[in-house]
C-alpha positions in Angstrom: 0.0 0.0 0.0 1.3 3.5 -1.0 0.5 6.8 0.7 -1.3 9.7 -0.9 -2.8 13.0 0.2 -5.2 15.6 -1.3 -3.8 19.1 -1.2 -5.3 22.5 -2.1 -3.8 25.8 -3.1 -5.0 28.5 -0.7 -3.8 32.1 -0.4 0.0 31.7 0.1 1.9 30.0 -2.7 5.1 29.8 -0.6 3.3 28.1 2.2 1.6 25.7 -0.3 5.0 24.8 -1.8 6.4 24.1 1.7 3.4 21.9 2.5 3.8 19.9 -0.7 7.5 19.3 -0.1 6.9 18.4 3.5 4.3 15.9 2.5 6.7 14.4 0.0 9.5 14.2 2.6 7.1 12.6 5.0 6.6 9.7 2.7 3.6 10.8 0.6 3.9 9.3 -2.9 0.8 10.8 -4.5 -0.4 14.4 -4.3 -3.9 14.9 -5.6 -5.8 18.1 -6.3 -9.0 18.7 -8.1 -11.7 21.2 -9.1 -15.3 21.5 -8.4 -16.4 25.1 -8.6 -13.2 26.4 -7.1 -10.0 27.6 -8.8 -9.0 25.3 -11.7 -6.9 22.2 -10.8 -4.5 22.4 -13.8 -2.6 25.5 -12.6 -2.3 23.9 -9.1 -0.9 20.7 -10.6 1.6 22.6 -12.7 2.8 24.4 -9.6 3.0 21.1 -7.7 5.1 19.7 -10.5 7.6 22.5 -10.2 8.0 22.4 -6.4 8.2 18.6 -5.9 10.6 16.0 -7.2 9.3 12.4 -6.4 5.6 12.4 -5.6 3.1 11.6 -8.4 0.8 14.5 -9.2 -2.8 13.5 -9.8 -6.1 15.2 -10.7 -8.9 14.2 -8.4 -10.8 15.0 -10.5 -10.7 16.7 -13.8 -14.4 16.9 -14.8 -15.1 15.4 -18.2 -17.6 18.0 -19.4 -15.5 21.2 -18.9 -12.9 20.6 -21.6 -12.8 18.9 -25.0 -11.4 15.4 -25.0 -8.4 16.5 -27.0 -7.7 19.4 -24.6 -7.8 16.9 -21.7 -5.2 14.8 -23.6 -3.0 17.8 -24.3 -3.2 19.0 -20.7 -2.1 15.6 -19.5 0.9 15.7 -21.9 1.9 19.1 -20.6 1.6 18.1 -16.9 3.4 14.9 -17.6 6.3 16.7 -19.1 6.4 19.4 -16.4 6.5 16.7 -13.7 9.0 14.5 -15.4 6.6 11.6 -16.0 4.8 11.8 -12.7 1.3 12.8 -13.7 -1.9 10.8 -13.2 -5.0 11.8 -15.0 -8.0 11.5 -12.8 -11.3 11.9 -14.6 -14.9 12.1 -13.3 -18.3 13.1 -14.4 -19.0 15.3 -11.3 -22.8 15.8 -11.2 -25.6 17.8 -12.9 -25.7 20.4 -10.1 -22.2 21.5 -10.9 -22.0 20.8 -14.6 -25.3 22.3 -15.5 -25.5 24.9 -12.7 -22.0 26.3 -12.9 -20.6 25.3 -16.3 -23.9 25.6 -18.3 -23.3 22.3 -20.1 -25.8 19.5 -20.4 -25.1 16.5 -18.2 -25.7 13.6 -20.5 -24.2 10.2 -21.3 -21.6 10.2 -18.5 -20.4 6.6 -19.0 -20.3 6.8 -22.8 -18.5 10.1 -22.7 -15.9 8.8 -20.2 -15.2 5.8 -22.4 -14.8 7.9 -25.5 -12.5 10.4 -23.7 -10.2 7.6 -22.5 -10.0 6.3 -26.1 -9.3 9.7 -27.5 -6.6 10.5 -24.9 -4.8 7.3 -25.6 -4.9 7.9 -29.4 -3.5 11.4 -28.9 -0.7 10.0 -26.6 0.2 7.4 -29.3 0.6 10.4 -31.7 -1.9 8.9 -34.1 -3.8 11.1 -36.5 -6.9 11.6 -34.5 -10.0 10.1 -36.0 -12.9 9.4 -33.7 -16.5 8.7 -34.6 -18.4 8.1 -31.4 -21.9 8.8 -30.2 -20.8 11.9 -28.4 -17.6 13.1 -30.1 -16.7 13.1 -33.8 -13.2 14.2 -34.6 -12.7 15.8 -37.2 -16.1 17.2 -37.5 -17.9 15.4 -40.3 -19.0 16.9 -43.6 -22.0 19.2 -43.1 -20.8 20.4 -39.7 -18.7 23.5 -39.1 -16.7 24.8 -42.1 -15.9 21.4 -43.5 -12.2 22.3 -43.4 -11.2 20.1 -40.4 -8.5 17.5 -41.0 -7.1 14.7 -38.9 -4.1 15.9 -36.9 -1.7 14.4 -34.5 -0.3 16.2 -31.5 2.9 18.1 -32.3 4.5 17.7 -28.9 6.1 14.3 -28.2 4.5 12.9 -25.0 6.9 11.4 -22.5 4.7 8.3 -22.3 2.1 6.5 -24.5 0.4 5.4 -21.4 -0.3 8.3 -18.9 -2.2 6.5 -16.1 -5.9 7.3 -16.1 -7.9 7.0 -12.9 -11.7 7.3 -12.9 -14.0 8.5 -10.1 -17.0 6.3 -10.1 -19.7 5.0 -7.7 -22.5 3.4 -9.6 -22.3 -0.3 -10.6 -22.0 0.2 -14.4 -19.5 3.0 -14.0 -17.4 1.0 -11.6 -17.5 -1.9 -14.0 -16.3 0.3 -16.8 -13.5 1.7 -14.6 -12.2 -1.8 -13.8 -12.3 -2.6 -17.5 -10.5 0.4 -19.0 -8.7 2.5 -16.4 -5.4 2.2 -14.5 -7.0 3.3 -11.3 -10.3 3.9 -9.4 -11.1 6.9 -7.3 -14.2 6.0 -5.2 -15.3 9.0 -3.0 -16.7 8.2 0.4 -15.3 4.7 0.3 -16.3 2.6 3.4 -14.1 -0.4 3.4 -16.4 -2.4 5.6 -19.1 -2.6 2.9 -17.0 -2.2 -0.2 -17.0 -5.8 -1.4 -20.7 -6.1 -0.8 -21.4 -2.9 -2.8 -18.7 -3.1 -5.5 -17.4 -6.6 -5.6 -19.5 -7.8 -8.5 -19.0 -4.7 -10.7 -15.3 -4.9 -10.2 -15.2 -8.6 -11.0 -17.2 -8.1 -14.2 -15.0 -5.2 -15.3 -11.7 -7.0 -14.5 -12.9 -10.0 -16.6 -12.9 -7.7 -19.7 -9.7 -5.8 -18.8 -7.0 -5.5 -21.5 -4.0 -7.6 -20.5 -1.7 -4.6 -21.3 -3.2 -2.7 -18.4 -1.5 -3.0 -15.0 -3.4 -4.2 -11.9 -6.1 -1.7 -10.9 -5.1 0.9 -8.4 -7.7 1.8 -5.8 -7.3 5.2 -4.1 -9.3 5.8 -0.9 -8.8 7.0 2.7 -9.8 9.8 5.0 -8.9 12.4 7.7 -5.9 11.4 9.9 -5.1 12.1 13.5 -3.3 9.7 15.9 -3.7 10.1 19.7 -6.2 10.2 22.6 -9.3 12.2 23.1 -9.7 13.1 19.4 -13.4 12.4 18.9 -14.0 16.1 18.3 -11.8 15.9 15.2 -13.8 13.0 13.9 -17.0 14.9 14.3 -15.6 17.7 12.0 -16.1 15.4 9.0 -19.9 15.5 9.5 -20.7 18.8 7.8 -18.8 17.8 4.6 -20.5 14.4 4.6 -23.9 16.1 5.0 -23.1 18.4 2.1 -22.5 15.4 -0.2 -25.1 13.0 1.1 -27.8 15.7 1.5 -27.0 18.7 -0.7 -24.9 17.6 -3.6 -27.9 17.1 -5.9 -31.7 17.2 -6.0 -34.1 14.5 -4.7 -33.6 11.4 -6.8 -30.5 12.8 -8.4 -27.8 12.7 -5.7 -25.3 9.9 -6.4 -23.8 10.2 -2.9 -27.2 9.9 -1.3 -27.8 6.8 -3.4 -24.5 5.4 -2.1 -25.5 6.1 1.5 -28.6 4.0 0.8 -26.6 1.2 -0.7 -24.5 1.2 2.4 -27.7 0.2 4.2 -28.7 3.6 5.6 -31.9 4.2 3.6 -33.8 6.0 6.4 -30.8 8.0 7.4 -30.2 9.0 3.8 -33.7 10.4 3.4 -33.4 12.2 6.7 -30.1 13.8 6.0 -31.3 15.0 2.6 -34.6 16.4 3.9 -32.8 18.3 6.6 -30.1 19.7 4.3 -32.4 20.7 1.5 -34.7 22.2 4.1 -32.0 24.5 5.2 -31.0 22.8 8.5 -27.4 21.9 7.8 -26.6 21.4 11.4 -29.4 18.8 11.8 -28.3 17.1 8.6 -24.7 16.8 9.9 -26.0 15.3 13.2 -28.0 12.7 11.2 -25.0 11.3 9.3 -24.6 7.7 10.7 -22.0 7.5 13.4 -20.8 4.1 12.1 -20.0 5.7 8.8 -18.3 8.7 10.4 -16.0 6.4 12.4 -15.4 3.9 9.6 -14.3 6.4 7.0 -11.9 8.3 9.3 -8.4 7.4 10.5 -8.8 9.2 13.8 -8.0 7.6 17.1 -5.4 5.8 19.1 -2.6 3.9 17.2 -4.5 0.6 17.5 -7.6 2.1 16.0 -5.8 3.7 13.1 -3.8 0.6 12.4 -7.1 -1.4 12.3 -8.7 1.0 9.9 -5.6 0.9 7.6 -5.9 -2.9 7.7 -9.6 -2.6 6.7 -8.7 -0.4 3.7 -5.9 -2.9 2.7 -8.3 -5.8 3.0 -10.8 -4.0 0.8 -8.2 -3.8 -2.0 -7.0 -0.2 -1.5 -3.5 0.3 -3.0 -3.1 4.0 -2.3 -4.2 5.2 1.1 -5.1 8.9 1.0 -4.7 10.8 4.2 -5.7 14.3 5.3 -3.8 15.2 8.5 -6.1 17.1 10.8 -4.7 16.4 14.2 -2.3 18.3 16.4 0.6 16.2 15.3 0.2 17.2 11.7 3.0 15.7 9.5 4.3 13.5 12.3 1.1 11.4 11.9 1.8 11.2 8.2 5.3 10.0 8.9 4.0 7.4 11.4 1.6 6.0 8.8 4.3 5.9 6.2 6.5 3.9 8.5 3.6 1.5 9.1 3.2 1.0 5.4 6.9 0.3 4.6 
């Protein structure tokens, strides 16, 4: 098991650079950053590429609707070159609330679009003349669309690698099956290792059965907030508001993928209660309604024995990259402790 961490650029670039280098020195092998409706993730990853030397730089996630497939491929080439071959392209569909509400783009065919984008990226990286005729993307534009002057081109820059790793964020059975079939890695948000095989075992098995033999074993990236010590329950409870946002507020009734996941975990009544409270404007009540078993099971907060047990649960569930977010008073010392346990 390798160690990863999600990092975010705030107001002070110098402090952010120090944080990234300290994470790297503490044993973190993957630094992830993403974008929802924040600052873009690409500029942050370029910065991380410049200030680090060994950690892999990953997007978690680059939304598939906000850029053309070819631009995603070009961006990956640029970041891979800047980082010296350390880039990991994390893709995800996000959700209609963000894609339609913030970007003004229709949220349609997320699985088909993801599969086509992966195909297009890999064609670009092989420096093939790009010709793609899919249900969602047609490159070059066919006769009768646009000016008619489009021609098949290949990228002018030589990519460092033909195979930049692609990780896909997915939760639904069909999407997880596709991820296991075509991607180098899987980014499951709000991963509860205790129920993971029950929820995703069959889709993973079905996808792996169709997996190209040229692909490496599937990486699984998951984890949670980290703090090692006594009397840290208050730190664990800090995760409730963010969980309530996702389970209750990240989508409308009947169109919240995270609420659906909470139900699949076995908390159907709680899922409805959290969503009703959040959408009704009572965020504090929504946070209190998040199941305590889930809050405990998805955090790495407690005494050394507890944290070791949770790491073992993630490992048993197949997680290969343990993502940690140090939130305790020991800070990076906790990261170093976990790194020593994993070695």
